[in-house]
N, C-alpha and C positions, 0 to 999 in steps of 0.2 A: 862890694861881695867879694866873696869867694867860692870854686867850685869845684867840685874831686872831678878828676878822668871825668866818671861816668856823666856827671852830672855838665860838665864842660860838653863830653860828646851827643846827649841829649839836646841843648841850651844849641847847640853849630851844629845836628843832623849828621855828625859824621858815625864814627866807632870808637871805640873806646884804644885799639888796639892804633887809628890813625895819630890820635893823641899822646901815645908812650912813642911811638916810633918818631914824632917831631922833638919830643922831649927826648929822644935815646940819642938822635939827630943835631941837638942843640939848635936847633929852632925854632923851637917854643918854649918860650920862658918862664919857669916855673921856679916856686919853689918847695920846699916837706918841712910837715909838720913834725910833732913832736915822736912822731907812730913814723915818719920817713914818708909820708905819702905826699906824691904831688898834689898841690893845692895852685889854682890858678887863678888872677885876677881878673881886673877887667882891660889890665894890658895884653895880658894873656889873648882876652877875646880876639882886640884888636890884631895881634901876631898872627892868629891860628886866621882869622878871616880873610888875610894877604894872602898868608898860604895855601888857604882852601882857592880863590880865588887865581893866585898864577900860577895851579897844580890842572884847573879850568880850563885853562887858558893852555893845558899842555907845555909847560913847564918844567925842564927836568929839574929832579931834586940838588945837582948841582948844579947847576945857574941860580935854584932858590940858594942855596947853600952860599953861592958867588954872590946875591943882592946885597942877602943879609949879615956877609961879611963887612959890605960896605955900608950899609945902614950903622951900624954898631963903629964907623969908623967918623962918623960924624959929620961935620958940614966937610972937611978935606977931599970927603968923597960924594960928593952933590953933585956935581958931575956927572962923574963915573956910576948915579945913578939912572941919570935925567938919560945920559946915552943906550943903559941896559932898559928903560923902559920904552926906550922909541922902540930898539930895535925888537921888545918882544909884543909889542904893538901891532907892526907893519909883519912878524910872524901872525899874530891873531886876528889879522884881517883875511891876511891869504888864507889862514885856515877855513875862517868865517866864510870867504867868496868859495872855496871849495866844497863847504859845505854846503852853497846856496845851488852849487850846479849839481851835487848830487841831490837834494832835495827834488829841483826840478826835475831831473832822471826820473827819478821815483814815481813824483807825481804823471807824469808822462806817462810811465810804467803801467800807472796805476788805471789812468785814463783808460790807456788800449784795454786793458784787462775788463776792462767795463763795456769795453764797444764789445770785445769778446760776449762775454757772459750775457750780455742783452741782442745778442746777433745781430747787429748793425755790422760788422767785418767777420769775415773766417778768420778763427784760431790756425796762425801762422805764427805761434811763438814754439811747436814740440821742434824736438829735437831729434834730424833726423843722424842716424849715425854715421861719424867720419865728418860731418856737417853740423858747423853754431850756426847755426838762422836767426837767433835771440842774439838783443846789440842794445 
């Protein structure tokens, strides 16, 4: 099965701009048809899925490029690819913990506002001039 830019974007839930960006950066393999249009196959789908996952993890395009280069070098870089993923996993877990802390804070604030709205406690979130009461 092959896909056009539009079809691949729809299939993967992304934009055509993103597809073109990744191909222009040399990160997403594609071939060209007789009209010079980009054409993608199932290997491209797998690569795009990996690229999108790495980006969702917050990995920079530069680091993704490094990883793709390591992948293209085959088994000779297997250890380096493994080390790359170990590092990225560690960073992903750190971001996950930070996100949990932020979500816990927001949950606490929502409950606090619910108590205020239900008049169980007075509104103590109003900022006075030159002071920051809420935190």
